[in-house]
C-alpha positions as CSV (number, residue, x, y, z in Angstrom):
1,M,-17.2,12.1,34.3
2,T,-15.2,13.4,37.2
3,M,-12.8,16.3,37.4
4,T,-9.3,15.4,38.1
5,M,-7.5,18.7,38.2
6,P,-8.5,22.1,36.8
7,A,-6.9,23.1,33.5
8,R,-4.0,25.4,33.7
9,E,-3.2,28.4,31.7
10,L,-1.4,27.4,28.5
11,D,1.8,28.7,26.9
12,R,2.9,28.8,23.3
13,L,5.6,26.3,22.7
14,S,7.6,28.9,20.8
15,L,7.6,31.2,23.9
16,S,7.9,28.6,26.6
17,G,11.6,27.7,26.6
18,L,10.6,24.1,26.1
19,T,11.1,21.9,23.1
20,T,9.4,18.8,21.7
21,E,12.0,16.7,23.6
22,D,10.5,18.0,26.8
23,L,7.0,16.9,25.8
24,P,6.7,13.1,25.6
25,E,3.4,13.2,23.7
26,L,4.7,15.5,21.0
27,S,7.3,13.9,18.8
28,E,7.9,16.9,16.6
29,D,7.0,20.6,16.4
30,L,4.1,21.0,14.0
31,T,4.4,24.8,13.7
32,G,4.3,26.1,10.1
33,R,2.6,23.0,8.6
34,T,-0.6,23.4,6.6
35,L,-3.7,22.2,8.4
36,L,-6.1,20.1,6.3
37,D,-9.5,18.8,7.2
38,R,-10.7,15.2,6.9
39,L,-11.4,15.7,3.2
40,G,-8.0,17.3,2.5
41,Q,-9.3,20.9,2.2
42,M,-6.9,23.6,3.5
43,V,-8.1,25.2,6.7
44,G,-5.0,27.3,7.6
45,S,-1.7,26.7,9.1
46,V,-0.3,25.7,12.5
47,A,0.8,29.0,14.1
48,D,2.1,27.3,17.3
49,V,1.5,24.4,19.7
50,M,-0.2,25.3,23.0
51,I,1.4,23.5,26.0
52,D,0.7,23.0,29.7
53,A,4.3,23.5,30.9
54,E,3.6,22.2,34.4
55,R,2.2,18.8,33.1
56,F,4.4,18.6,30.0
57,R,1.3,18.2,27.8
58,A,0.5,19.7,24.4
59,P,-3.3,19.8,24.3
60,F,-3.9,22.2,21.4
61,L,-2.6,23.3,18.1
62,L,-3.0,27.1,17.5
63,I,-4.3,27.5,14.0
64,G,-4.2,30.7,11.9
65,S,-6.7,31.1,9.1
66,G,-8.1,33.7,6.8
67,G,-6.9,37.2,6.3
68,L,-4.4,38.7,3.8
69,L,-0.8,39.4,4.7
70,G,-1.6,38.8,8.4
71,L,-4.5,41.3,8.4
72,G,-7.8,39.8,9.5
73,R,-6.2,36.5,10.3
74,Q,-8.0,34.6,13.1
75,L,-6.5,32.2,15.5
76,R,-8.3,29.1,16.8
77,L,-7.4,26.2,19.0
78,V,-7.8,22.7,17.7
79,P,-7.4,19.8,20.2
80,R,-4.4,17.7,19.4
81,D,-6.7,14.7,20.0
82,A,-8.5,15.6,16.7
83,I,-5.3,15.0,14.6
84,A,-5.9,12.1,12.2
85,R,-2.4,12.0,10.8
86,V,0.8,14.1,10.4
87,E,2.8,14.3,7.3
88,E,6.0,16.2,6.5
89,D,4.2,19.4,5.4
90,A,0.7,18.9,6.7
91,V,-1.5,18.0,9.7
92,Y,-4.8,16.4,9.0
93,I,-7.7,16.9,11.4
94,D,-10.5,14.3,11.5
95,R,-13.2,17.0,11.3
96,D,-14.7,19.1,8.5
97,K,-13.3,22.6,7.6
98,D,-16.6,24.3,8.4
99,L,-16.6,22.8,12.0
100,I,-13.0,23.9,12.5
101,L,-13.6,27.5,11.2
102,S,-16.8,27.9,13.3
103,G,-14.9,27.0,16.5
104,P,-14.3,29.6,19.2
105,V,-11.7,32.3,18.3
106,F,-8.6,32.0,20.4
107,K,-8.4,34.4,23.3
108,D,-4.8,34.9,24.4
109,D,-5.5,37.1,27.4
110,L,-7.7,34.9,29.5
111,T,-6.6,33.6,32.9
112,G,-8.0,31.4,35.6
113,D,-11.6,30.3,35.3
114,E,-12.1,32.2,32.0
115,A,-9.2,30.4,30.4
116,E,-10.5,27.0,31.6
117,R,-14.0,27.7,30.3
118,H,-12.4,28.8,26.9
119,Y,-10.5,25.5,26.7
120,A,-13.5,23.5,27.7
121,D,-15.6,25.3,25.0
122,V,-13.0,24.3,22.4
123,Y,-13.1,20.7,23.5
124,A,-16.9,20.7,23.5
125,H,-17.0,22.2,20.0
126,Y,-15.0,19.1,18.8
127,G,-16.9,16.6,21.0
128,I,-13.7,15.6,22.9
129,T,-13.4,15.2,26.6
130,P,-10.9,17.7,28.1
131,Y,-7.6,16.2,29.2
132,W,-8.2,17.3,32.8
133,V,-11.5,15.3,33.0
134,E,-11.6,11.6,33.7
135,S,-14.1,9.8,31.5
136,P,-15.3,6.2,31.4
137,L,-14.0,6.2,27.8
138,G,-10.6,7.5,28.8
139,A,-9.1,11.0,28.7
140,G,-9.5,12.7,25.4
141,A,-12.0,10.1,24.3
142,S,-14.6,11.2,21.8
143,D,-18.0,9.6,20.9
144,E,-18.3,11.3,17.5
145,H,-16.2,12.5,14.6
């Protein structure tokens, strides 16, 4: 593997001023849809889509889970490369619920190297090569599911 470009800080699609029309790899906004694991178990909901506004990429879904009436709710990133399929009201991830819920908790206030490490940790948790790394298997390739 070789590094191509460092990761940039990401923005929430909802706050970026961009739309899905600006992001060729994202045909529709997935915000508000239920997130289901590979077995169809509910994990949470898509709170937003995280985007790299400079590269016009959408590498992560921001997932909200747990809590009651917003209290105790945790946010986690899920690589978009882990999406198995999208339906009108749901997004299916090709991993198990336990893996998703044991992922790193989203940290919104990180910048620079800390942000890049956080994003890399999320990709590593899912066994997916980060989009800013070239791999013999291709960007975003994964050896396991």
